[in-house]
Structures are given as C-alpha cells and as structure tokens.
C-alpha positions as CSV (number, residue, x, y, z in Angstrom):
1,M,19.4,6.7,14.1
2,G,16.6,8.2,11.3
3,D,12.8,9.5,12.1
4,L,10.4,7.5,9.7
5,A,8.4,10.4,9.1
6,D,10.9,12.8,8.3
7,D,12.8,10.2,6.2
8,T,10.0,9.1,4.5
9,A,9.3,12.9,3.5
10,L,8.6,13.6,-0.3
11,T,8.9,17.0,-1.7
12,E,6.3,17.5,-4.6
13,L,7.1,18.5,-7.9
14,G,3.7,18.6,-10.0
15,Q,1.9,16.1,-12.0
16,G,2.0,13.5,-9.9
17,R,5.7,13.5,-9.3
18,Y,7.6,13.8,-6.2
19,R,11.0,13.5,-5.3
20,A,13.0,11.8,-1.9
21,D,16.0,11.4,-0.4
22,V,17.6,8.3,0.4
23,Q,19.3,8.4,4.1
24,P,21.8,6.6,4.9
25,A,20.3,5.7,8.5
26,W,18.3,3.1,6.9
27,E,21.1,1.7,5.6
28,I,22.1,-2.6,5.1
29,W,24.6,-3.5,2.3
30,G,22.4,-0.1,0.5
31,P,19.6,1.0,1.2
32,Q,17.2,-1.2,2.9
33,G,14.3,-2.9,0.5
34,G,11.9,-2.0,2.9
35,Y,12.5,1.8,3.2
36,V,12.9,2.3,-0.1
37,A,9.7,0.9,-1.1
38,S,8.0,2.6,2.3
39,L,9.1,6.1,-0.5
40,A,7.0,4.7,-3.5
41,L,4.0,4.0,-0.8
42,R,4.2,7.6,0.6
43,A,3.8,8.7,-2.7
44,A,1.0,6.8,-4.0
45,G,-1.1,7.7,-0.6
46,A,-0.3,11.7,-1.9
47,E,-1.8,11.0,-4.7
48,S,-4.5,8.8,-3.7
49,P,-8.2,10.0,-2.7
50,F,-8.1,7.6,-0.4
51,E,-7.0,7.3,3.2
52,R,-5.9,3.9,3.9
53,P,-3.5,1.0,1.7
54,A,-4.8,-2.1,1.5
55,T,-2.1,-3.9,-0.5
56,F,1.8,-2.8,-2.1
57,A,3.8,-5.0,-3.6
58,C,6.9,-3.8,-5.9
59,H,9.6,-5.3,-7.9
60,Y,13.2,-4.3,-6.8
61,L,15.1,-3.1,-10.1
62,A,18.3,-2.2,-8.6
63,V,20.3,-0.8,-5.4
64,A,19.7,3.0,-4.5
65,E,22.3,5.1,-3.6
66,F,21.8,7.5,-0.5
67,A,21.2,10.2,-3.0
68,P,17.7,11.5,-4.1
69,V,15.5,9.8,-6.6
70,E,11.9,10.8,-8.5
71,L,8.9,9.2,-8.4
72,S,6.1,9.3,-10.4
73,V,2.8,7.9,-9.7
74,S,-0.2,7.4,-12.4
75,T,-2.7,6.3,-11.5
76,L,-4.5,2.9,-13.1
77,R,-8.0,2.6,-12.2
78,S,-10.2,4.6,-9.6
79,A,-13.3,3.8,-8.7
80,R,-15.9,4.8,-5.4
81,T,-14.0,2.8,-3.1
82,A,-11.1,1.3,-4.3
83,C,-8.0,3.0,-6.3
84,S,-4.5,1.1,-8.6
85,Q,-1.7,2.9,-8.8
86,R,1.6,2.4,-10.3
87,V,4.8,4.1,-8.9
88,T,7.9,4.5,-10.5
89,M,11.1,5.2,-8.9
90,V,14.6,6.4,-11.0
91,Q,17.6,7.8,-9.7
92,G,18.9,9.8,-13.0
93,E,18.5,7.3,-15.4
94,R,18.6,4.2,-13.7
95,P,15.1,2.2,-12.4
96,I,15.1,1.2,-9.3
97,L,12.0,0.0,-8.2
98,E,8.6,-0.7,-9.6
99,A,5.4,-0.8,-7.6
100,L,2.0,-1.5,-7.8
101,V,-0.9,0.1,-5.1
102,W,-4.2,-0.6,-4.6
103,S,-6.0,2.2,-1.8
104,V,-9.9,2.2,-0.5
105,G,-12.4,4.2,0.9
106,S,-14.6,3.1,3.8
107,V,-16.1,0.0,2.7
108,E,-18.0,-2.7,4.9
109,G,-18.3,-6.9,4.4
110,L,-18.4,-10.1,6.3
111,E,-15.7,-9.9,9.4
112,H,-13.7,-12.9,10.2
113,H,-10.2,-13.4,12.8
114,L,-9.5,-16.9,12.2
115,V,-5.2,-16.6,12.0
116,A,-4.1,-18.0,15.5
117,P,-1.6,-15.8,16.9
118,P,2.3,-16.9,18.1
119,D,2.1,-18.0,21.6
120,V,4.7,-15.8,22.8
121,A,5.7,-13.1,25.5
122,G,5.1,-9.4,25.4
123,P,8.2,-7.0,25.0
124,E,7.5,-5.5,28.5
125,G,8.9,-9.5,29.9
126,L,11.8,-9.7,27.5
127,A,15.6,-8.3,27.9
128,P,16.6,-5.2,25.5
129,I,19.0,-6.3,22.8
130,E,21.5,-4.3,24.3
131,E,21.8,-6.0,27.5
132,L,21.9,-9.6,25.3
133,A,24.3,-8.8,22.8
134,V,26.8,-7.2,25.2
135,G,30.2,-6.0,23.1
136,R,28.3,-6.9,20.0
137,P,26.9,-3.7,17.9
138,P,24.4,-3.7,15.2
139,P,26.0,-5.0,12.0
140,F,24.5,-2.0,9.8
141,A,22.5,1.0,10.9
142,F,19.1,0.2,9.9
143,W,19.2,-1.7,13.1
144,D,19.7,1.8,15.0
145,N,16.5,2.8,14.1
146,F,14.7,0.4,16.7
147,D,14.5,-1.0,20.3
148,Q,14.4,-4.6,19.6
149,R,13.1,-7.0,22.4
150,P,13.9,-11.0,20.9
151,L,11.9,-13.8,21.2
152,S,14.9,-16.0,21.1
153,F,18.6,-15.4,21.6
154,I,22.1,-17.3,21.7
155,A,25.0,-15.9,22.8
156,D,27.6,-18.1,21.7
157,W,27.1,-17.6,17.9
158,P,27.3,-18.5,15.2
159,P,25.3,-21.8,16.7
160,T,26.9,-25.6,16.5
161,G,24.2,-26.9,13.8
162,P,21.0,-25.6,11.6
163,L,18.3,-23.6,13.8
164,D,14.3,-23.8,12.8
165,P,14.4,-20.7,9.4
166,V,11.5,-19.0,12.0
167,W,13.0,-15.2,13.5
168,R,10.8,-13.2,15.7
169,S,11.2,-10.3,17.4
170,W,9.6,-7.1,19.3
171,L,10.3,-3.9,17.7
172,R,9.6,-0.5,18.3
173,F,10.9,2.3,15.7
174,R,12.3,5.3,17.5
175,P,13.1,7.8,18.3
176,T,9.0,8.0,16.8
177,A,7.4,5.8,17.4
178,A,4.1,5.2,16.3
179,F,2.3,7.8,13.3
180,D,-1.1,9.0,13.2
181,D,-0.7,9.1,9.3
182,P,-2.0,5.6,8.1
183,W,0.3,5.9,5.2
184,V,3.5,6.4,7.8
185,D,2.0,3.7,9.8
186,A,1.8,1.5,6.6
187,A,5.7,2.1,5.6
188,R,6.2,0.5,9.3
189,A,4.7,-2.4,8.1
190,V,6.7,-2.8,4.6
191,I,9.8,-1.8,7.1
192,L,9.3,-4.5,8.5
193,I,7.9,-7.3,6.6
194,D,10.7,-6.7,4.3
195,V,13.4,-7.1,7.0
196,V,12.2,-10.6,8.2
197,S,13.5,-13.0,5.0
198,W,17.1,-12.7,6.0
199,P,17.1,-13.4,9.5
200,A,14.5,-15.9,9.3
201,A,16.9,-17.8,6.7
202,H,20.2,-17.0,7.9
203,R,19.1,-19.3,11.8
204,H,19.1,-22.2,9.5
205,H,23.0,-21.7,7.6
206,A,24.7,-19.6,10.4
207,W,26.2,-22.4,11.9
208,R,28.5,-22.6,8.5
209,E,28.6,-19.1,8.5
210,P,28.0,-19.1,4.3
211,G,29.2,-16.3,1.8
212,F,26.2,-15.5,0.8
213,T,23.8,-12.4,1.5
214,A,20.0,-12.6,-0.3
215,P,18.6,-9.4,-1.7
216,S,15.1,-9.6,-1.8
217,L,13.5,-9.6,-5.6
218,D,10.6,-8.4,-4.8
219,L,8.2,-7.8,-1.7
220,S,4.5,-8.1,-1.5
221,V,2.1,-6.8,1.6
222,A,-1.5,-7.0,2.4
223,F,-2.2,-4.7,5.1
224,H,-5.4,-6.2,7.6
225,E,-5.4,-4.6,10.8
226,P,-3.8,-1.4,11.2
227,D,-2.9,-0.5,15.1
228,P,-1.6,3.0,14.5
229,G,-1.7,3.6,18.5
230,A,0.8,0.5,18.9
231,E,3.8,1.0,19.3
232,W,5.5,-2.2,19.9
233,L,4.8,-4.4,16.7
234,L,5.3,-8.5,16.5
235,A,7.8,-9.1,12.9
236,E,7.5,-12.6,12.6
237,G,9.8,-14.1,9.5
238,Y,9.7,-17.9,8.4
239,A,12.0,-19.3,5.1
240,P,10.5,-22.5,4.5
241,T,12.5,-23.1,0.9
242,A,15.8,-22.3,-0.5
243,G,17.1,-23.9,-3.2
244,Q,18.4,-23.2,-7.5
245,G,19.6,-19.6,-6.1
246,L,16.3,-18.6,-4.7
247,L,15.2,-18.2,-1.5
248,G,11.4,-17.8,-0.4
249,W,10.1,-16.3,2.4
250,Q,7.0,-15.1,4.9
251,G,6.1,-12.4,7.2
252,R,4.1,-11.5,9.8
253,L,2.8,-9.0,11.9
254,W,1.2,-8.7,15.1
255,S,-0.1,-5.8,17.5
256,P,0.7,-6.4,21.6
257,A,-3.6,-7.3,21.5
258,R,-2.0,-10.0,18.7
259,R,-3.7,-8.9,16.1
260,L,-2.6,-9.4,12.5
261,V,-0.9,-6.1,11.2
262,A,0.2,-7.0,7.8
263,S,1.5,-10.0,6.1
264,G,3.9,-10.5,3.2
265,S,6.3,-12.5,1.0
266,G,8.6,-13.0,-1.8
267,Q,11.5,-14.3,-3.1
268,A,15.0,-13.1,-3.0
269,L,18.7,-14.2,-5.0
270,F,21.4,-15.4,-3.4
271,R,24.9,-13.3,-3.9
272,R,27.9,-14.6,-2.8
273,I,30.2,-11.7,-0.3
274,T,33.1,-10.9,0.8
275,P,32.9,-11.7,5.2
276,R,32.9,-8.1,6.7
C-alpha cells in the first residue's frame, strides 16, 4: 500500500526540473498510467503561479520502470489568470510521457450545473470488496491503495454473456483519504479517471476470457468541482466503442454530494497477453 502524497512527492533539481521515484505500490502490468501522469501534474503544480489545475492531457510514450524519473516543466503561456505548461518525463534516455497542463487563478463567470448524476447508492450502504470477493485477492498491487465498494458485483466470474461496458465503484484512497493540497487532490482524479477504462470495456467481453489488455495511449482530464474534503469518490467508466485495435472510453468522477468532480476520456491500444 502506498500513500498518494508521499508517492507523488518530488525532489527539486532546479531550473524547472524535478525527480520522482516511481513506486511499486501502484503496479498494474507496470506503473498505472494515471499514477505516472499524476507525477507530471504535481511537477506542473510546483512551477505554476496558480493554486488549481483546470485541465490535464498527456501522451503515454513508454511504460516506466519502478525507478526514478526526471521531469522538466516549461511555461508555454502565463497570463493574469491562467498558465499553460508542458511537462516532459524521461527515465534515463527513454521518453515516458508528455503532458500539457492549464492552471487558473481566481476568476468569475457564468455558472450552471445541469449534468445528471447517476442514481446509485452511496458508499455507506454498500459492502466492501473484501466481503464480496472472499478468496479472490486483488490481482495487482494498485488495488491495495483503496477501500472499494462496487455498485454491482458478480460472484460467479466470468459472467455467462456480455455485460454493458459500464463500471462504477466508490473508492477511498488509503491510508490517507483526502488532501488539502489542490494538486494532490487533483491527482486523485487523474488516477481514478484513468483506471476506469479497462474495467468498463472488459465487462463486455469477460465471458469469453479474451487474451487482451489495453494500455492507454493518452489521457485527458477536466477538473470541474473539486471536493478535497470528500473521502469517498464515485468513479464511473463507460467504454462505448472498440474496434480496429483501439478502445475508446470516457470517465466521470462524482463526490458524495453528487457534484461532478472531474471528467475525462482517452484511447487505448489492444495488446495480446498470456493469461497470468
């Protein structure tokens, strides 16, 4: 088990450069993509003149090893209320990730909140995954970082036929659930938006036990209504299309008050795997 703030901490090297240690506690066939992306997000936050991120987008260029990475932050535009930055992550000579980040200051504007939240139970009325999946330990270390309360659970897995490509679960980071630092709080969103892609898509094909996985090519996250005091977050993934070797997915993140914390999307590339 890792701690999000500690495991995304940076060492400043000067002139917009930082070092971070990629921690094995976040392993899913290598470091989970959203976790690696959150290192870039925090590097942008360390250099930004503003307190909160607005958008994050990245390309995953290679799978990182569990070893130090170096991040370089450059400012593309800095204005009175917004800042655009580029973050480059390398491991030795190998490019790992390229990211673009907008951050903003205090601004005023129009307001509306018309998105309909999912009509589902809150985390208090649901059973934890440990009670539901007795004898089925998490397949990867990544899932040890959360208390998880799924909205639906099928004990007899795999299912007998295709399911809707939708995945929903309440998740709470552990050992520390919430963070006052807005950039660490945003890292929660980046990790959870990224991770919903495969669980959603796999539900539609799990009955055939297909020999594929689908690492993300990219990730785009918009931060809407942060709720740093909320320990539980509802992660919702939807994978409506897959074909020609690509998987398209969308993710949304909700607070217990049913406010839209963040939303995002990406494309993933299928790869054949040997069953574990």
